[in-house]
PATI-732169 format. One line per 8 residues: number of its first residue (from 0); for each residue x, y, z of C-alpha. Coordinates in Angstrom, 2 decimals, decimal comma. Example, Ala and Ser with C-alpha at 12.3 -4.5 7.8 and 13.67 -1.06 7.14 Angstrom:
0	12,30 -4,50 7,80  13,67 -1,06 7,14
//
This chain:
0	1,15 -136,04 171,15  3,36 -138,01 168,55  2,87 -139,31 165,04  0,99 -142,65 165,66  -2,06 -140,54 166,80  -1,18 -138,28 163,19  -2,27 -140,78 161,39  -5,50 -141,65 162,76
8	-6,86 -138,24 163,83  -6,08 -135,89 160,67  -8,91 -133,18 161,09  -10,54 -131,71 163,77  -13,50 -130,35 161,90  -16,40 -132,80 161,91  -16,66 -134,92 158,90  -19,36 -134,27 155,84
16	-21,09 -137,34 156,26  -21,25 -137,38 160,28  -22,70 -133,84 160,09  -26,08 -135,52 159,09  -26,04 -137,71 161,49  -28,47 -137,79 164,54  -26,11 -137,86 168,47  -26,55 -140,91 170,46
24	-28,56 -141,00 173,28  -27,22 -139,21 176,11  -26,47 -142,09 178,01  -24,37 -143,02 175,66  -22,19 -139,58 175,90  -19,19 -139,62 178,11  -18,83 -137,61 181,12  -16,79 -134,49 181,76
32	-13,92 -137,07 182,23  -13,10 -136,54 178,35  -12,46 -132,47 178,73  -10,59 -133,05 181,70  -7,99 -135,32 180,20  -7,54 -133,64 177,28  -7,12 -130,31 179,24  -4,59 -131,43 181,56
40	-2,95 -133,85 179,01  -3,63 -132,81 175,65  -3,87 -129,08 174,98  -0,87 -128,26 175,66  0,15 -129,08 172,31  -2,52 -129,76 170,72  -4,42 -126,73 171,25  -6,58 -124,59 167,79
48	-4,52 -122,21 166,91  -0,88 -122,24 165,00  0,63 -125,25 164,41  -0,62 -127,38 166,67  1,35 -130,46 167,42  1,09 -133,05 164,27  -1,82 -130,37 162,86  -3,97 -131,95 165,49
56	-6,44 -129,53 167,05  -8,02 -131,15 170,71  -9,21 -128,12 172,48  -12,75 -128,02 171,07  -13,08 -131,76 171,78  -16,19 -132,26 174,23  -18,49 -134,85 175,36  -21,20 -132,93 173,22
64	-19,48 -132,94 169,94  -16,94 -136,02 170,69  -19,42 -138,60 168,44  -19,64 -136,21 165,49  -17,00 -138,32 163,61  -16,64 -141,59 164,66  -13,26 -142,13 163,34  -11,71 -139,26 164,98
72	-13,75 -141,10 168,24  -12,43 -144,36 167,18  -8,69 -142,88 167,45  -8,75 -141,31 170,76  -10,38 -144,84 171,61  -7,05 -146,23 169,80  -4,33 -144,21 171,59  -5,84 -144,33 175,05
80	-5,91 -147,98 174,86  -2,27 -148,83 173,54  -1,23 -146,05 175,96  0,09 -144,26 173,19  -1,40 -140,95 174,87  0,19 -139,19 176,78  3,76 -139,37 175,60  6,18 -141,27 177,98
88	8,32 -138,83 179,03  4,78 -136,71 179,87  2,63 -136,81 183,19  0,43 -139,42 182,59  -3,71 -139,72 183,79  -4,44 -142,47 186,61  -4,99 -145,55 185,60  -8,33 -145,32 186,89
96	-9,22 -142,36 184,83  -7,97 -144,19 181,78  -10,41 -146,89 182,54  -13,31 -144,94 182,79  -12,50 -142,53 179,67  -12,17 -145,57 177,75  -14,76 -147,32 178,90  -17,30 -143,78 178,16
104	-16,00 -143,68 174,69  -15,90 -147,32 173,52  -20,26 -147,13 175,17  -20,21 -144,02 173,02  -18,91 -145,21 169,55  -21,57 -148,32 170,23  -24,32 -145,83 170,79  -23,38 -144,39 167,73
112	-23,05 -147,21 165,47  -25,98 -148,85 166,70  -27,97 -145,35 165,68  -26,96 -145,09 162,23  -25,99 -148,40 161,27  -23,62 -146,94 158,97  -20,85 -148,98 157,24  -18,44 -147,58 153,92
120	-19,79 -148,56 150,77  -18,04 -151,07 148,86  -17,33 -149,59 145,66  -18,23 -151,75 142,34  -14,99 -153,34 141,44  -13,64 -156,32 139,03  -12,45 -159,60 139,84  -8,86 -159,73 140,54
128	-6,73 -162,01 138,09  -7,00 -164,94 140,85  -10,55 -164,64 141,21  -11,14 -164,27 137,38  -9,20 -167,23 137,01  -10,92 -169,37 140,11  -14,43 -168,07 138,32  -14,11 -169,28 135,15
136	-12,76 -172,70 136,04  -15,63 -173,09 138,26  -18,00 -171,93 135,16  -16,57 -174,24 133,51  -15,93 -177,15 135,64  -12,58 -176,95 133,72  -9,81 -179,72 135,28  -6,61 -177,05 134,59
144	-6,30 -174,03 135,29  -7,03 -170,83 132,96  -3,38 -169,23 133,21  -0,22 -169,61 135,41  -0,83 -167,99 138,54  2,61 -166,71 140,08  0,80 -165,11 143,22  0,16 -168,62 144,51
152	3,52 -169,33 146,23  2,99 -172,60 147,97  2,46 -175,40 145,14  0,14 -178,52 146,44  1,00 -181,78 144,84  0,20 -184,93 145,90  -2,91 -183,69 147,14  -2,05 -183,28 150,92
160	-4,96 -180,33 151,36  -7,91 -182,22 152,19  -9,94 -180,21 154,80  -13,07 -182,58 155,01  -10,95 -184,91 156,71  -9,34 -181,96 159,48  -6,24 -182,92 159,95  -2,86 -182,31 157,96
168	-1,21 -185,29 156,82  2,49 -185,60 159,07  4,55 -185,28 155,94  3,10 -183,17 152,70  4,89 -183,22 149,29  5,11 -179,00 147,81  6,54 -176,87 145,63  7,48 -172,64 145,92
176	7,07 -169,66 143,46  10,91 -168,83 143,23  12,01 -172,50 141,95  11,40 -171,01 138,72  9,76 -172,68 135,08  9,43 -176,14 136,84  6,90 -175,04 139,00  4,89 -172,87 136,76
184	4,21 -176,24 134,47  0,76 -177,51 134,90  -2,05 -178,00 133,07  -3,85 -174,75 131,52  -5,17 -173,59 128,77  -2,93 -173,46 125,64  -2,88 -170,23 123,65  -4,42 -167,96 126,87
192	-2,30 -165,32 128,39  -3,14 -163,52 131,69  -3,52 -159,97 132,25  -1,54 -158,25 134,43  -1,23 -159,14 138,27  -2,82 -156,92 140,32  -1,61 -154,57 143,13  -1,90 -154,73 146,70
200	-3,31 -151,92 148,54  -1,23 -150,22 151,21  -1,82 -152,16 154,26  -4,15 -154,50 152,50  -4,91 -157,12 149,67  -5,09 -157,59 145,90  -8,75 -157,66 146,15  -9,77 -154,09 147,15
208	-12,05 -152,41 145,30  -10,56 -149,04 144,93  -7,14 -150,73 143,41  -9,45 -152,66 140,53  -10,91 -150,10 137,82  -11,38 -151,46 134,74  -10,05 -148,91 131,94  -10,79 -149,20 128,15
216	-7,28 -150,88 127,13  -8,30 -153,59 129,72  -11,79 -153,86 129,16  -10,23 -154,67 126,07  -8,31 -157,38 126,63  -10,84 -158,99 128,77  -13,17 -159,28 125,11  -10,02 -160,87 123,96
224	-9,05 -163,01 126,96  -13,07 -164,59 126,63  -12,62 -165,10 123,09  -8,93 -166,98 123,91  -10,30 -169,07 126,57  -13,10 -170,73 124,56  -11,10 -171,44 121,61  -8,09 -172,26 123,27
232	-7,05 -175,94 121,47  -7,62 -177,06 125,08  -11,13 -175,94 125,69  -12,32 -179,26 124,72  -14,42 -182,10 125,95  -11,49 -183,74 127,82  -11,16 -180,99 129,61  -14,60 -179,06 130,01
240	-17,14 -180,72 132,39  -19,81 -178,76 131,20  -19,55 -180,10 127,64  -22,32 -182,40 127,09  -24,90 -180,23 129,07  -23,78 -177,15 127,34  -21,75 -177,19 124,60  -23,04 -180,52 122,52
248	-25,38 -180,07 119,82  -28,83 -181,28 120,42  -30,57 -184,05 118,56  -32,31 -182,75 115,28  -35,92 -183,31 116,31  -34,91 -181,48 119,74  -36,46 -177,55 120,26  -33,35 -175,67 119,55
256	-35,12 -172,23 120,95  -36,23 -174,01 124,19  -33,05 -175,73 124,77  -31,06 -172,93 124,14  -33,28 -170,79 126,45  -32,72 -173,43 129,51  -28,90 -174,03 128,66  -28,43 -170,53 128,98
264	-30,73 -169,11 131,78  -28,34 -171,90 134,03  -25,57 -171,20 132,71  -26,25 -167,35 132,82  -27,33 -167,25 136,45  -24,26 -168,70 137,17  -21,92 -166,48 136,04  -23,76 -163,76 136,20
272	-24,60 -165,15 140,21  -28,23 -163,88 140,22  -31,14 -164,82 138,58  -31,42 -163,66 135,12  -34,35 -161,09 133,58  -36,41 -161,96 130,58  -34,76 -159,39 128,53  -31,33 -160,34 129,45
280	-31,66 -164,24 128,49  -33,85 -163,09 125,16  -30,92 -161,36 124,06  -27,96 -164,04 124,98  -30,68 -166,30 123,31  -31,00 -164,25 120,17  -27,51 -164,28 119,62  -27,28 -168,03 119,87
288	-30,24 -168,42 117,31  -28,87 -166,19 115,16  -25,27 -167,74 114,75  -27,28 -170,98 114,08  -29,62 -169,23 111,49  -25,81 -168,08 109,76  -24,78 -171,43 109,53  -22,76 -171,77 112,64
296	-22,27 -174,88 113,88  -24,10 -175,09 117,57  -20,94 -176,01 119,24  -18,82 -173,25 118,02  -22,01 -170,39 118,99  -22,51 -171,49 122,17  -18,56 -171,03 122,45  -19,31 -167,66 121,17
304	-21,68 -166,82 123,61  -19,71 -168,43 126,20  -17,31 -166,29 125,41  -19,29 -162,87 125,64  -20,95 -164,12 128,89  -17,21 -164,38 130,59  -16,29 -160,57 129,10  -19,63 -159,50 130,14
312	-19,23 -156,81 132,99  -22,06 -158,67 135,09  -19,25 -161,40 135,00  -16,27 -159,28 135,37  -17,70 -157,11 138,42  -18,61 -157,12 142,03  -21,10 -155,53 143,35  -24,41 -154,77 145,61
320	-27,50 -153,59 144,28  -28,53 -150,17 145,10  -31,98 -150,05 147,59  -33,08 -146,89 147,56  -35,24 -146,84 149,90  -32,57 -146,86 152,77  -28,70 -145,78 153,26  -28,04 -148,84 155,08
328	-29,75 -152,80 154,01  -28,83 -156,23 154,31  -27,47 -157,80 151,39  -29,99 -159,77 150,07  -29,13 -163,76 149,39  -27,50 -163,57 146,36  -24,88 -161,16 147,18  -24,79 -163,00 150,66
336	-23,83 -165,98 148,43  -20,96 -163,97 146,77  -19,90 -162,65 149,81  -19,65 -165,82 150,81  -18,28 -167,74 148,30  -15,33 -164,47 147,11  -14,08 -164,99 150,83  -13,44 -168,67 151,26
344	-13,21 -169,78 147,84  -11,98 -166,97 145,76  -14,88 -167,61 143,55  -18,32 -167,64 142,10  -20,95 -169,20 144,11  -21,69 -173,30 143,42  -25,19 -174,23 142,74  -26,37 -175,30 146,08
352	-25,24 -172,00 147,20  -27,48 -170,21 144,23  -30,47 -172,62 145,43  -30,89 -171,40 148,78  -30,71 -167,80 147,33  -33,42 -168,35 144,80  -34,78 -169,46 147,54  -34,45 -166,95 149,62
360	-33,17 -169,22 153,00  -29,49 -168,66 152,57  -29,56 -165,64 155,19  -31,41 -167,92 157,90  -28,55 -168,32 160,50  -29,05 -171,96 160,65  -28,87 -172,49 156,88  -26,15 -170,01 156,80
368	-24,09 -172,03 159,14  -24,60 -174,97 157,51  -23,08 -173,93 154,29  -20,07 -172,64 156,12  -19,56 -175,74 157,51  -19,83 -177,20 154,68  -17,99 -174,77 152,63  -14,95 -175,10 155,34
376	-14,72 -178,73 154,68  -14,54 -178,06 150,77  -11,38 -178,50 148,91  -12,02 -175,27 147,43  -10,70 -173,46 150,70  -7,29 -174,20 149,23  -7,78 -170,86 147,40  -8,50 -169,18 150,43
384	-5,19 -170,83 151,51  -3,85 -169,62 148,58  -4,23 -165,54 148,86  -5,26 -164,83 152,39  -2,24 -165,95 154,64  0,61 -164,84 151,97  -0,79 -161,37 151,58  -1,48 -161,26 154,91
392	1,74 -161,85 156,03  3,69 -159,76 153,59  5,45 -162,66 152,27  6,23 -161,47 148,88  8,50 -159,45 150,10  10,69 -162,85 150,86  11,07 -162,60 146,70  13,46 -160,19 146,73
400	15,42 -160,83 149,85  19,02 -160,97 149,24  21,17 -161,17 152,08  25,20 -160,64 151,67  26,71 -163,79 150,06  29,52 -163,52 151,50  28,06 -163,09 155,00  25,72 -165,60 154,86
408	27,26 -167,95 151,69  25,06 -171,18 153,61  22,00 -169,00 152,40  22,50 -169,77 148,59  23,05 -173,40 147,27  23,11 -173,92 143,14  20,88 -171,14 141,26  18,69 -171,28 144,77
416	18,32 -169,56 147,73  17,18 -170,60 151,05  13,90 -168,39 151,06  12,20 -171,24 148,64  12,06 -173,24 151,18  11,35 -170,79 154,34  8,49 -169,04 152,41  6,26 -172,36 152,84
424	6,97 -172,86 156,51  4,14 -169,99 157,32  1,68 -171,00 154,91  1,48 -174,84 156,51  1,20 -173,85 159,58  -1,52 -171,30 158,78  -3,20 -174,38 156,59  -2,86 -176,53 159,30
432	-4,22 -174,16 161,88  -7,04 -173,74 159,46  -7,98 -177,67 158,54  -7,70 -178,75 162,16  -9,59 -176,22 163,78  -7,00 -175,02 165,85  -6,60 -171,69 168,09  -5,35 -169,23 166,82
440	-2,84 -168,28 169,64  -0,59 -171,11 167,49  0,09 -168,53 164,87  1,33 -166,55 167,32  3,51 -169,80 169,20  2,90 -173,22 167,84  4,27 -176,47 169,37  4,33 -177,70 165,49
448	5,62 -176,66 162,72  6,19 -177,89 159,49  10,46 -178,45 157,99  12,43 -179,74 154,88  15,53 -181,33 155,70  17,31 -177,83 153,89  15,02 -175,74 156,46  16,30 -177,52 159,08
456	19,69 -177,06 158,45  19,18 -173,21 157,70  17,86 -172,56 161,37  21,51 -174,09 162,86  20,95 -174,25 166,82  17,03 -174,04 166,67  17,38 -177,11 164,05  14,66 -179,86 165,78
464	16,22 -182,82 163,81  20,18 -183,12 162,78  19,53 -186,39 161,13  18,65 -184,61 157,74  19,86 -184,70 154,05  18,63 -183,17 151,02  18,04 -180,46 149,08  14,97 -180,05 147,29
472	14,28 -177,89 144,32  11,43 -179,15 142,69  8,76 -181,25 144,90  9,76 -180,77 148,28  8,88 -182,66 151,42  8,39 -181,23 154,38  8,00 -182,86 157,44  5,55 -182,22 160,54
480	7,97 -181,66 163,74  7,01 -180,72 167,29  8,56 -177,64 168,52  11,29 -178,59 171,50  12,16 -174,68 172,19  9,60 -172,02 172,13  12,39 -169,55 170,32  11,08 -170,91 167,42
488	7,14 -171,87 166,49  4,78 -170,03 164,99  4,85 -167,24 162,51  6,41 -164,32 163,80  9,80 -166,18 164,63  10,32 -167,94 161,29  12,88 -167,42 159,52  11,16 -166,05 156,23
496	9,53 -163,39 158,22  12,96 -162,54 159,86  14,99 -162,58 156,43  12,35 -160,48 154,41  12,65 -157,65 157,26  16,31 -157,41 157,33  18,75 -155,79 155,14  21,63 -157,66 152,84
504	24,26 -157,28 155,90  22,11 -156,83 158,99  18,78 -156,96 160,91  16,23 -154,10 160,94  14,29 -153,64 163,99  12,68 -150,88 162,67  11,25 -152,81 159,73  10,44 -156,05 162,02
512	8,56 -153,80 164,29  6,74 -152,18 161,47  6,07 -155,60 160,45  4,71 -156,41 163,96  2,76 -153,38 164,24  0,67 -154,32 161,18  0,46 -157,80 160,81  -0,42 -158,70 164,52
520	-1,85 -155,87 165,37  -3,61 -154,15 162,43  -1,82 -150,80 163,43  1,07 -149,85 161,42  2,76 -146,83 161,52  2,72 -143,83 159,31  5,51 -143,66 156,74  8,67 -142,16 158,48
528	9,87 -138,73 157,01  11,11 -138,23 153,99  14,21 -136,08 155,19  15,17 -138,71 158,05  18,10 -141,02 156,30  18,08 -144,49 156,25  20,83 -146,09 158,79  23,95 -147,53 157,03
536	24,39 -151,24 156,67  27,68 -151,14 158,11  28,59 -148,89 161,35  30,28 -145,34 160,34  33,76 -145,08 161,81  33,92 -145,09 165,40  30,93 -146,41 165,91  32,20 -150,10 165,32
544	32,19 -151,06 169,33  27,98 -149,80 169,61  25,26 -152,01 168,78  22,28 -152,08 166,87  20,06 -150,66 169,41  22,61 -147,88 170,39  22,93 -146,76 166,81  19,04 -146,67 165,98
552	18,74 -144,43 169,16  19,57 -141,09 166,97  16,36 -141,43 165,68  14,32 -141,34 168,69  15,91 -137,68 169,05  13,29 -136,31 166,66  10,37 -134,86 167,47  8,13 -136,16 164,54
560	9,88 -139,68 165,09  9,90 -140,33 168,74  5,81 -141,56 169,10  5,92 -144,17 166,26  9,96 -145,21 167,84  7,71 -145,84 171,31  5,68 -148,28 169,50  7,85 -150,25 167,05
568	11,10 -150,42 168,45  10,37 -152,48 171,55  8,13 -154,90 168,99  11,56 -155,10 166,32  13,63 -155,10 168,82  12,18 -158,38 170,50  13,47 -160,16 167,49  16,84 -158,96 167,30
576	18,34 -162,68 168,88  17,36 -163,65 164,89  20,14 -162,75 162,05  19,42 -161,48 158,82  18,68 -165,01 157,57  16,78 -166,12 161,03  19,47 -167,84 163,10  19,63 -167,37 166,28
584	22,47 -165,22 168,02  23,50 -164,37 171,27  26,09 -161,65 170,56  26,75 -159,00 167,50  29,85 -159,49 165,25  31,18 -156,97 167,41  31,14 -158,64 170,58  28,31 -156,96 172,60
592	25,55 -159,07 173,69  22,40 -158,60 171,72  19,96 -156,29 173,91  16,48 -157,01 173,23  14,44 -156,58 176,34  11,63 -154,35 176,02  8,12 -153,58 177,06  4,87 -154,24 175,54
600	2,39 -151,39 175,33  4,17 -149,99 178,15  3,18 -152,90 180,38  4,42 -156,27 179,34  8,09 -156,57 180,28  9,82 -159,17 178,90  13,63 -160,32 178,88  13,84 -162,86 176,19
608	11,52 -163,98 173,31  9,86 -166,52 175,52  8,97 -163,72 177,41  7,55 -161,70 174,53  5,92 -164,36 173,02  3,91 -164,92 176,54  3,63 -160,77 176,42  1,67 -161,34 172,96
616	-0,86 -164,32 174,40  -1,32 -161,91 177,16  -2,79 -159,46 174,61  -4,66 -162,52 172,43  -7,46 -160,47 172,28  -5,90 -157,53 170,55  -4,24 -160,23 168,38  -8,01 -161,58 167,83
624	-9,29 -158,25 167,14  -6,65 -157,38 164,93  -6,89 -160,60 162,87  -10,38 -160,54 162,36  -9,88 -156,73 161,18  -7,74 -158,35 158,38  -10,25 -160,93 157,58  -13,30 -158,63 157,10
632	-11,73 -155,82 154,84  -10,89 -158,99 152,82  -13,71 -160,13 152,82  -15,59 -157,06 151,99  -12,51 -155,59 149,88  -12,68 -152,44 151,49  -10,36 -150,99 154,26  -12,54 -150,50 157,90
640	-14,21 -147,67 159,46  -14,44 -146,86 163,02  -18,36 -148,57 162,57  -16,65 -151,73 162,32  -14,58 -151,97 165,19  -18,06 -151,94 167,10  -18,40 -155,67 164,82  -14,95 -156,65 165,99
648	-15,54 -156,26 169,81  -18,69 -158,52 169,17  -16,54 -160,93 166,97  -13,50 -161,05 169,53  -16,07 -161,75 172,28  -17,39 -164,69 170,66  -13,73 -166,37 169,34  -12,48 -166,20 172,93
656	-15,75 -167,41 174,40  -14,46 -170,85 171,41  -11,22 -171,34 173,01  -10,23 -168,86 169,75  -10,75 -171,07 167,24  -9,99 -170,36 164,01  -13,35 -171,59 162,74  -15,12 -169,55 165,32
664	-13,53 -166,41 163,95  -14,02 -167,13 160,29  -18,31 -167,99 160,96  -18,14 -164,76 163,31  -16,96 -163,01 160,41  -19,45 -163,74 158,34  -22,23 -163,56 160,73  -21,16 -160,19 161,29
672	-23,52 -157,02 160,34  -20,77 -155,28 158,36  -20,48 -158,82 155,98  -24,39 -158,83 155,77  -24,74 -155,52 155,47  -25,01 -153,39 152,16  -24,55 -148,89 152,46  -25,58 -146,26 150,84
680	-23,79 -143,00 152,34  -24,86 -140,79 149,61  -28,47 -141,44 149,96  -27,80 -140,89 153,54  -26,32 -137,27 153,32  -28,57 -136,47 150,26  -31,93 -138,27 151,37  -34,75 -137,39 149,07
688	-37,42 -135,03 149,83
//
């Protein structure tokens, strides 16, 4: 076996949680085919004892215990489905045997998940910086941002983003983060300093629960942040939409106690995303009333309680309430409202969602579908586009891409780089597919794109229009153009991805292959062994005549590298005709022809990049499942487990039946059992007497 398997099967032992499971029905268990395949093709290298290959022992796995560890079971399914097991140079099992075993293992997994319905619990977590900014803006109905967010890579100008229209304009005006301070100048609250940007999880997103802790130092900074927001000189009636309904003093004859309680009840419900109990309301009301008795002006007292509210753990933290009666339960309607709003809007629920939650109607399928349709057409959807696609595509990597100025002088102009235009193309493509509810296959092989004049110049022979000029550096015009040459189009072969997966002087097929494996198929390879030296940018003396494929062949000679290279090399070399800045080439500088041919998943042979895209489209269900996995992980703020894979299969089938429309994909994520369920594994593993 090989390193792709070591990522997935880390131990033969039954997991602690798995030991508590009751086995699924015998009818769902695999037959003796499993033992036959393992004994014939695997145990030679992976038998129990000293030093099994990859530290994986498979000799004691059989039909009776294979479901004891669902992650291990899913790993077996993956390597069979991707034909990663056995290695290419080993004897292969017959195709019919493989299909039969794969069907049996999938049935076993479905049976086990249906029996336990046990999903990983999402730990309590705080809002990330992006969510906090949005939540404060929505809570106070601000007409400006709280602080500048450099993580927003695509800057909207002239209001092109109108999802209710169902159509993207033919011409949009945008800006990008690398343009510097000019793109950071936007209406915001003076005197408010942002807390540090949150780090992305490995192969994940910046909203993942295990990366969003709250240290005492950060808690103190949140207290100061809340005060700085409400005390900002820009926190005035002209900028605060709820000023008249919350901060303005009532008339002298009004019942102050009653008004304070009424205003706080609505405000706290919105801030804490659920109805407030009497003790909470009493505590906040008494704080305001005591300030008023001490002579503090009404607006000042209300600003103080507002600052305390947005510094409260109930505002900062996202969590599911415990259900002590069961290890797994449906989320309540308030929790469902929060999951919806933080997924699609990156913020707190609005009044409509909270009112439906209060009536316990949001979970009704028709109501939930209606709210999904409303939310997907709201301008707040821009926040989803400002967070998910750039992180899914790992586009932040292009910020640090520095192609050699000597080799690629046209990449640089003035003090800027072409990358500031490149990064916008895939983001605009994603936004268009989303707004127009197009099939997600457009992300692989689109029939249109958006490009600026400078970006058209950068593509060289793959440019679509040649009557162009201008190199915008502030507000940039991007035009919608038809893809006339399928070598371009989609998020795979655009200049941004080609540049950010290359080194300063040469392409990096391994990096490109790893990017495709992780982003397109949600199957990232294991990091390489630490003792494997990196390939030099320039050929060593005597190797100048070799192609890059020939130079990299030495990495395949190591047994601990071979497996991963079998997985990622065909993906990376498929894009080898694109040079380090995304320009098409047929030959290397030494005159040798570029050899990009390969086989996808050991069954789809391709000789050029168009045939490679065709192969990817044949595997569009695999791409759909992968993208669904990315979205579900983003929505639930946690890594996925084997139990989630059953839901992904169901999502994929429903999306495929509706022509792979992106709205259907998002809707099915929302309707999925993991999205609507909360789990408490500690209750399952420690049942009460």
